[in-house]
N, C-alpha and C positions, 0 to 999 in steps of 0.2 A: 504493500500500500504506500509506504514511504517512497519507494523507488518510483512508482507511477506518479506520485505527486511531484517528486523532484523533476522527473522527465517532463511533466506538464508545465512546471514552472520555467524550465529551460526553453521549451517551445514557445511559451508566452513571451519570454524575453527576446527570443529570436525575431518574433513577429514585430515586437515593439521597435527593435533596432532597425529592421528592414523598413518599417513605416517611417521612422525618423530619417533614415537615409534618403528615402524617396522624397520626403517633404523637403529636406535640405537641398536635394537636387533641383526640385521644382523652384524653390525660392531663389537659388543661385541662377537658374536659367532665366527666371523672370526679370532679373536685373542685368541680364547679359545681352544688351541690345547691340545695335550696329554702331561701332566706334566712329564711323564716318559721319553719322547723324549727330553724335555727341560733339564732334569737332565743329560742325555747322552751328550748333548751339553756342559753343564757346566763341566762335567768330562773331556771332550776332550780339552776344553779351558784351564783347569788347567794343563793338560799334555803338551800341546803345549807351555805354558808359561815357561816350564822347558826344552823346546826343545826335548820333547818326542813325538813319533808318535801318531796320533789319533787312537782310537780303533774303530773297526767295530761294528756298532749297530746290534746285532744279536737278531731277534725276538724270536727265540727258547729259548735263554738264558733269554730274558726278560719275557717270559711266565712262565718259571720255577721259576724265581725270584718272580713273582706274586703268584705262587703256594706255594712257601716257606712261604711268609708272610700270605697267606690265612690259612695255617696250623697253624701258630703261633698266630693268632688273639686271643686276650684275655690274652696274656702273656706279658704285658707291665708293667714294674716296675715304681715306682714313679719318678725315676731319668732317665727315657727314655731308659731303657735297655730291649731288647727283651729276656725274660727268656725262651728260647725255642731253641733246637738244634736238628733238624730232623736227623735221621740216614742217612749216605751216600747212602745207598741202595734206599732211597726214590727218589733220582734223576732219577734213571733208572726204578724203579718199580712203582712210583707214579706220580712225577712231569712231567716227559717226556711223558708218555702215556696220562695223562690228557690234555696235550698241543697238542698232535699229533706230537711229535718229532720222526722222523724216527730213529729207534734203531741203524741201521748200521752207522749213522752219529754222534753218541754220542761221544763227545770229553771229555777233562779233564777240570773240574772246578778248576781254579788255585787260586781263592780267592773269598771271599764274605764279604759284609758289610750289617748289618741290623740295623734298628733303629725304634723307635716309639715315638709318641707324642700325648698328649691328644686331640689336635685339628689339623686340616689340615693346612699345611704351603705351601706357594708357593715354587717352585723348588729351588730358590737361598737360602732362609733361611733354607729350609729343608736340603740342602747340607751342609751348614755351621754349623747349630745348632743341627742337628739330626744325620747325617751320618758321617761327618768328624769333630769330636770334639777333636781329638788329633793327635799327630805325627804318631802313629801306624796306624790309618786308612788312614792318608794321604799317608803313605808309600805304602799302598796297592793300592791306586789310581794311584800312580806313578811307580808301579812295571814294570820293563822293559820287563818282560816275557809275560805280557798280550798283547793280540792282538784283543780280542773281549770283548764286554760288553753287559749286558742286565739289565734293571731296571724294577722293578715291585712295585706297591703300591696299598694298599687297606685300606678302613676304616671299622672298626667293627661297627655294629649297636649300636648306642648310646654309643660308646666306642672310643678307640684310633685309630689313623692312623698308618699304618705300611709301611716301605720302605725297599726294598732289592736291592742290586747291586750284580750281579754275573759276574765273569771274567773268561775268557778262553784263552788258547794259541793256539786255532785252526786256521785253514786257512779259509780265507773269502769264504763264499758260499760253504763250504764243511763240516762244523760241525753244529750240532744241527739244522738240516734242518726240517722245518715243512712240514707235508704232505699236500696234496691237493694244490700243486703248491705254497707252502709257506703260505697258509691261516691258516693251523692248525685247532684246535678246538676252536670255539668261547667261550670266558670266560664270565661267568655270572656276575662276580663282578670285580671291580678294573680296573687298567690300566697297560699296559706293553709296553716297548719301541719297536719300529720297527713294531708295529701292524698296520694292515690295517683296523682294527675295531675301532670305537670310544670307549671311556671309558664307561664301563658298571657300572650302579649305580654310575656314575662319581663322582670323588672326587672334581671336580671343578664346577659341576652342581649347588650345593647349593649356592656357592658364586655367580655364574652367575645369578641365579634366584633372589637372594637378590638384586643384582645391578639393574636388570631390574625392579623389583617391586618398588625399591626406586625411580627410574627414572619415572615410571608411576605415583606414588603418588605425586611426585614433580610437574610434568606437570599438573595434575588435580588440585592441590592446587593453582598453579599460575593462571590457567584459571578461577577458581572460584573467585579468587581475582580480576582479570581483567574484567571478564564477569559474574557477579552474577547470571544471568539468564541462564547460559550455562548448 
């Protein structure tokens, strides 16, 4: 009778732990959004702090920003400079078509900022330490002619992470429109702002999995300490 009761107790604890782990996973994932969108929020907060209007988050621009850094992967210098400058024609001939941007809606790219780092950084430090490192890039962020923004980021396999911000002076919902009712072409790698798709080969997924794995190991270790027969 005592053995059965002990076995039942252990089973009950196993279910409790599994439920807690599942809940922790859900909580972590619910706070695990698109870092490109987070960067757009940071850009807009920086602008509004200077009494400048917020920029419209344009997914077409965001996807082209991702295309930009996807092309430049492998060109990160030791001091975090992207040693790559695609020709302007690539926007209309390569980046746009790869994203599914409707050609008649192509506007003007009024500015861009790119940066790279040996490892992934969360949006806030990426903004401060990778993208806006001097007054020149800060002036681009606060340019009064900008009306739209798009952010893309991608990590190279066993290499650096790349970020790109593109700006435009287009009208909201009229420039860089993605085909298929705004869905565009799903990207196989990276993240871009305004996207309805989750990050592909996500930049935050490794961090997320590491956190969950650490939580699992901690719970098991505690249970083995409390209940040696578990």
